[in-house]
C-alpha positions in Angstrom: 0.0 0.0 0.0 2.9 2.3 0.8 4.6 1.6 -2.4 1.4 2.3 -4.4 1.1 5.6 -2.7 4.6 6.5 -3.6 4.0 5.5 -7.2 0.8 7.6 -7.4 2.7 10.6 -5.8 5.5 10.3 -8.3 3.1 10.1 -11.2 1.3 13.2 -10.0 4.6 15.1 -9.6 5.6 14.1 -13.1 2.3 15.1 -14.5 2.4 18.4 -12.8 6.0 19.0 -14.1 4.9 18.2 -17.6 2.0 20.6 -17.4 4.3 23.3 -16.0 6.8 22.7 -18.8 4.1 22.8 -21.4 2.8 26.1 -20.0 6.3 27.5 -20.0 6.8 26.4 -23.6 3.6 28.0 -24.7 4.6 31.2 -22.9 8.0 31.1 -24.7 6.4 30.6 -28.0 3.9 33.4 -27.4 6.7 35.7 -26.3 8.7 34.8 -29.4 5.7 35.4 -31.7 5.0 38.7 -30.0 8.6 39.8 -30.5 8.5 38.9 -34.2 5.2 40.8 -34.7 6.6 43.8 -32.9 9.7 43.8 -35.0 7.6 43.4 -38.2 5.4 46.3 -37.1 8.4 48.5 -36.3 9.8 47.8 -39.8 6.5 48.5 -41.4 6.2 51.7 -39.4 9.6 52.7 -40.6 8.6 52.2 -44.2 5.4 54.0 -43.6 7.3 56.9 -42.1 9.2 57.4 -45.3 11.9 54.8 -45.6 12.3 53.3 -49.0 13.6 50.2 -50.8 14.2 50.6 -54.5 15.9 48.6 -57.3 17.6 50.6 -60.0 19.7 49.2 -62.9 21.5 46.5 -61.1 21.2 46.9 -57.3 18.9 47.4 -54.4 19.0 50.6 -52.3 17.7 50.9 -48.7 17.1 54.5 -47.4 15.8 55.6 -44.0 13.1 58.3 -43.7 15.6 61.0 -43.0 17.6 60.3 -46.1 20.8 60.4 -44.0 21.5 56.6 -43.9 21.4 54.4 -47.0 22.9 51.2 -48.4 22.9 49.7 -51.8 23.8 46.1 -52.5 24.8 44.5 -55.7 26.2 41.3 -57.2 28.0 40.9 -60.6 29.0 37.8 -62.4 30.7 37.3 -65.8 31.3 34.0 -67.6 32.9 33.6 -71.0 33.5 30.9 -73.6 36.8 31.6 -75.3 38.5 30.1 -78.3 42.1 31.0 -79.3 43.7 30.0 -82.6 47.3 30.4 -83.7 50.8 29.1 -83.6 51.0 29.0 -79.8 54.5 28.2 -78.5 53.4 28.6 -74.9 51.4 25.3 -75.2 53.1 23.7 -78.1 51.9 21.1 -80.6 51.1 18.0 -78.6 50.7 15.7 -81.6 47.6 14.1 -83.0 46.0 13.7 -79.5 45.9 17.4 -78.9 46.8 20.6 -80.7 48.3 23.4 -78.6 47.5 25.8 -81.4 43.8 25.7 -80.5 42.9 26.5 -76.9 39.2 26.8 -75.9 36.9 26.5 -73.0 35.0 28.5 -70.3 36.4 31.2 -68.2 34.7 32.6 -65.1 36.1 36.0 -65.6 34.7 37.9 -62.6 32.4 37.5 -59.6 31.9 40.6 -57.4 29.9 41.6 -54.4 29.6 45.3 -53.7 27.9 47.7 -51.2 27.9 51.4 -50.6 25.8 54.2 -49.3 25.8 57.0 -46.7 26.2 57.1 -42.9 24.8 59.8 -40.7 24.6 62.3 -43.5 24.2 62.3 -47.3 27.6 64.0 -47.4 29.5 60.9 -46.0 29.7 58.1 -48.5 31.3 54.6 -48.2 32.0 51.8 -50.6 33.0 48.1 -50.4 33.8 45.6 -53.1 34.8 42.0 -52.9 35.9 39.8 -55.8 36.5 36.1 -56.5 36.7 33.8 -59.5 37.5 30.3 -60.5 40.8 30.8 -62.4 43.2 28.5 -60.6 46.3 30.2 -62.0 48.6 33.0 -60.9 47.0 35.4 -63.2 47.6 39.1 -63.8 45.2 40.0 -61.0 46.5 37.8 -58.2 46.2 39.9 -55.0 49.5 38.4 -53.8 51.1 40.6 -56.4 49.1 43.6 -55.4 46.7 43.8 -58.3 43.1 44.1 -59.0 40.1 42.0 -60.0 40.9 38.3 -60.2 42.7 35.9 -57.9 44.0 32.4 -57.5 41.7 29.6 -56.3 38.4 31.4 -56.2 38.5 32.7 -52.6 36.7 35.9 -51.7 39.0 38.9 -51.2 38.8 42.7 -50.7 39.2 44.9 -53.8 37.8 48.3 -52.5 37.1 50.0 -49.3 36.9 53.7 -48.9 35.1 56.5 -47.2 34.4 60.0 -48.7 33.3 63.2 -47.1 31.7 65.8 -49.4 32.2 69.4 -48.2 30.6 72.6 -49.4 31.7 74.3 -52.7 32.4 70.9 -54.5 35.3 69.9 -52.3 35.6 66.2 -51.2 38.1 64.0 -49.3 38.3 60.3 -50.0 40.5 57.8 -48.1 40.9 54.0 -48.4 41.7 51.3 -50.9 40.7 51.3 -54.5 41.4 53.2 -57.7 42.2 56.9 -57.2 41.1 59.3 -59.9 44.1 59.0 -62.3 42.7 57.3 -65.4 39.1 57.8 -66.6 39.1 54.3 -68.3 40.1 52.8 -65.0 37.1 54.3 -63.2 34.6 52.4 -65.3 33.3 49.3 -63.6 33.4 46.0 -65.7 29.7 46.3 -66.4 30.2 49.8 -67.7 32.7 48.7 -70.4 31.9 48.5 -74.1 34.4 45.8 -75.1 35.2 42.7 -73.0 38.1 44.5 -71.3 39.7 47.9 -70.8 42.7 48.7 -73.1 46.0 46.9 -72.9 47.6 50.2 -71.9 45.5 50.1 -68.8 46.5 46.5 -68.1 50.2 47.4 -68.3 50.6 51.0 -67.3 47.7 52.1 -65.0 48.1 52.6 -61.3 45.1 50.4 -60.7 44.3 49.7 -57.0 46.3 51.2 -54.2 45.8 52.7 -50.7 45.4 56.4 -50.9 44.2 59.8 -49.5 42.6 62.0 -52.2 41.4 65.6 -52.2 39.1 66.6 -55.1 37.1 69.5 -56.4 34.1 69.5 -58.8 32.5 72.6 -60.2 28.8 73.2 -59.4 27.7 72.6 -63.0 29.7 69.3 -63.1 31.7 70.4 -66.2 35.2 70.5 -64.5 36.9 68.4 -61.8 40.4 68.1 -60.5 42.0 65.8 -57.8 45.3 65.0 -56.2 46.3 62.1 -54.0 49.1 60.5 -52.0 49.3 56.7 -52.3 51.4 53.6 -51.7 52.4 53.1 -55.3 50.9 51.2 -58.3 49.1 48.0 -57.6 49.6 47.7 -53.9 46.1 46.7 -52.8 45.9 44.7 -49.5 49.6 45.4 -48.8 50.9 46.2 -45.3 53.1 49.3 -44.9 56.0 47.0 -44.3 55.7 45.4 -47.8 58.7 45.6 -50.1 56.1 46.2 -53.0 55.1 49.6 -51.6 56.7 52.8 -52.8 58.4 55.2 -50.4 55.8 57.6 -51.6 53.4 57.8 -54.5 51.8 61.0 -55.8 49.0 61.2 -58.4 46.3 63.4 -59.7 43.8 64.0 -62.5 41.8 66.8 -64.3 38.6 66.4 -66.4 37.0 69.0 -68.6 33.5 68.3 -70.0 33.4 70.7 -73.0 29.9 69.6 -73.8 27.4 68.1 -71.4 28.6 67.2 -67.9 29.9 64.2 -65.9 26.5 62.5 -65.8 26.9 61.9 -69.6 29.8 59.5 -69.0 28.6 56.9 -66.6 29.6 54.1 -69.1 31.4 53.9 -72.4 28.2 53.6 -74.6 25.6 55.9 -75.9 21.8 55.3 -76.2 19.3 55.6 -79.0 17.3 58.2 -77.2 20.3 60.6 -76.6 19.6 64.0 -78.2 22.6 66.1 -77.2 26.2 65.9 -78.0 28.6 65.4 -75.1 32.4 65.4 -74.9 35.1 65.4 -72.3 38.9 65.7 -72.2 41.1 64.6 -69.3 44.5 63.6 -68.1 46.2 62.0 -65.1 49.6 61.2 -63.7 51.5 59.1 -61.2 55.0 59.5 -59.7 56.5 57.1 -57.2 59.9 56.5 -55.8 61.2 53.4 -54.1 64.3 52.2 -52.2 64.9 54.9 -49.5 62.5 53.6 -46.8 60.8 50.4 -46.0 62.0 46.8 -45.7 63.8 45.3 -48.7 62.3 47.8 -51.2 64.0 47.8 -54.6 65.6 51.1 -55.7 63.8 52.6 -58.7 61.6 55.5 -59.7 58.4 55.5 -61.9 56.3 58.2 -63.5 53.3 57.5 -65.7 50.7 59.6 -67.4 47.5 59.2 -69.4 45.4 61.4 -71.6 41.9 60.5 -72.9 39.0 62.0 -74.8 35.4 60.7 -75.2 32.5 61.9 -77.2 28.8 60.9 -77.3 26.0 61.5 -79.8 22.6 60.0 -80.7 23.2 56.2 -80.7 27.1 56.5 -81.1 30.1 56.9 -78.9 33.9 57.1 -79.4 36.9 57.4 -77.2 40.7 57.4 -77.3 43.0 56.5 -74.4 46.8 57.2 -74.4 49.3 55.9 -71.8 53.0 56.6 -71.2 55.2 55.1 -68.5 58.8 55.7 -67.6 60.8 53.2 -65.5 64.2 54.3 -64.0 65.9 51.6 -61.9 69.0 52.7 -59.9 72.0 51.4 -61.8 69.9 50.1 -64.6 68.6 51.3 -68.0 65.8 53.9 -68.1 63.0 53.1 -70.4 59.8 54.8 -71.7 56.8 52.9 -73.1 53.6 54.0 -74.8 50.1 52.5 -75.4 46.9 53.7 -77.1 43.4 52.5 -77.7 40.9 54.0 -80.1 37.3 52.7 -79.7 33.9 53.4 -81.0 30.4 52.0 -80.9 27.0 52.3 -82.5 23.6 51.4 -81.0 21.7 49.6 -83.8 18.6 49.4 -81.6 17.9 50.3 -77.9 19.0 46.7 -77.0 21.9 46.0 -79.5 25.2 47.7 -79.9 28.1 47.1 -82.3 31.7 48.2 -81.5 35.3 48.1 -82.8 38.7 49.0 -81.3 42.4 49.2 -82.0 45.0 48.6 -79.3 48.6 49.7 -79.9 51.6 48.9 -77.7 55.0 50.6 -78.3 57.8 49.4 -76.0 61.3 50.8 -75.5 63.7 48.5 -77.4 66.6 49.5 -75.1 65.5 47.2 -72.4 64.1 44.3 -74.5 66.0 41.1 -75.3 67.9 41.2 -78.5 65.6 40.6 -81.5 62.4 40.9 -79.4 59.3 42.6 -80.8 58.8 46.2 -79.5 55.5 47.0 -81.4 52.2 45.2 -81.0 48.9 46.0 -82.7 45.5 44.4 -82.0 42.1 45.0 -83.6 38.7 43.8 -82.4 35.1 43.9 -83.2 32.1 42.9 -81.1 28.4 43.1 -80.3 26.5 43.7 -77.1 22.9 42.7 -76.6 20.9 43.9 -73.6 17.7 41.8 -73.1 16.3 44.4 -70.7 16.0 47.7 -72.6 17.8 50.7 -71.0 19.5 48.4 -68.5 22.8 46.7 -68.1 21.5 44.2 -65.6 21.9 41.4 -68.2 24.4 41.6 -71.0 25.2 39.1 -73.8 28.2 39.8 -75.9 30.5 38.4 -78.6 34.0 39.6 -79.5 36.7 38.8 -82.0 40.2 40.0 -81.4 43.1 39.7 -83.9 46.8 40.2 -83.2 48.5 41.8 -86.2 52.0 41.1 -84.8 54.1 38.3 -83.2 53.0 38.4 -79.5 55.2 35.6 -78.1 57.6 38.2 -76.6 54.8 39.7 -74.5 54.8 36.8 -72.1 57.4 36.2 -69.5 60.5 37.9 -70.6 59.0 41.4 -70.8 57.4 41.4 -67.3 60.0 43.8 -65.8 59.1 46.7 -68.1 55.6 47.3 -66.9 53.7 48.3 -63.8 52.0 44.9 -64.1 53.8 42.0 -62.5 52.4 39.1 -64.3 51.7 39.5 -68.0 48.8 37.1 -68.4 46.4 38.4 -71.1 43.9 35.5 -71.0 41.1 38.0 -70.2 41.9 39.6 -73.5 41.8 36.2 -75.3 45.5 36.6 -76.1 48.0 33.8 -75.2 51.2 34.6 -77.1 51.8 33.6 -80.7 54.5 33.8 -83.4 52.0 34.7 -86.1 48.6 36.4 -86.1 46.6 34.8 -83.3 42.8 35.1 -83.4 40.5 35.0 -80.3 36.8 34.5 -80.5 34.7 34.9 -77.3 31.1 34.9 -76.0 30.1 36.4 -72.7 27.2 36.5 -70.3 27.1 39.1 -67.5 24.5 39.5 -64.8 24.3 42.5 -62.5 21.8 42.6 -59.6 
């Protein structure tokens, strides 16, 4: 009888505990639901109070009711199918089983994640950009060499981070990592380009990404701007100040004059079918850097580089020319000066289809080249862009043919010391190095959202 009483008492206790636990669980669930509803109501009230979420030509933008705080988010991906034909000594003739003179396949050219906006005031801007791709090769954009937009192995890495304060009377200060205002061609994002790539002059002689402090001025009517910066030297992104790659000091700057229209007419390299007015701009930039007097293991040399460019726009058509010069002066070595130019133009057949053509010229100083090496290289290309969504670059389908008019085998490997670039891999340009006239054919899909 005593044992039965104990069993009944224990059962009652367990039943009571279960009831209490169930009640507590219900209370927790109700509290959690209430918290979620309160959060949703708060967010709804924020939107009702004037906060907005918009999507415009490739990214979402979130803005609070005051307009002081905002953020836009975007993703960009670019994949290509490339075929290269020629007498390619880099790969060689592998016999009947494979022909090194024909190289083809897919290339995941770029994958990017970016964000920007304002904090606390519309006058303070910020910008982040991360990049990754699937090219498992030490390419021309390997961040270990301090370069720009592609890396080895497909890992995510930082490309840009900067903050900018806009003062009154058109004055601004920008500090961080990225591309300072030194080359207009360099300031276009990949989705703003007309051809597959920027010019070869940009690939070899531009400053590209560095860490910098920049002061700029823009006129009220946006027809003139000028800037100057101090930086760590060409292609020194993600480098510590102890790096031997960094310059003792780098100085750069740029000026732009919009002789017709204003800066808003040059957001990308193309025109539109509905454009009515002519627009034109002329600009130039420079970079000077010196190495070898400070730092840890820094080589002793000086570099100066400059660029001049002009662009014009009309109804359905666009044209531009970009000129580069770079002078390398190593201590105890031979000074050399090199030049590059691109001339490019496009025509919008319809509001969704564009044709374009370009010429790239590269002129190297023979004093520092191996005996018998080519010092002049010419490339021509034609292409077509199709935009499935009218008046938007959110989706772009393209095709391009590039032809080398000269022997390009000397461009690879032995000439790497004469450029600001540290690894001369032109696979993004569908150029692999050839003793004759190599031909590259490519197709591209880009998505921006």
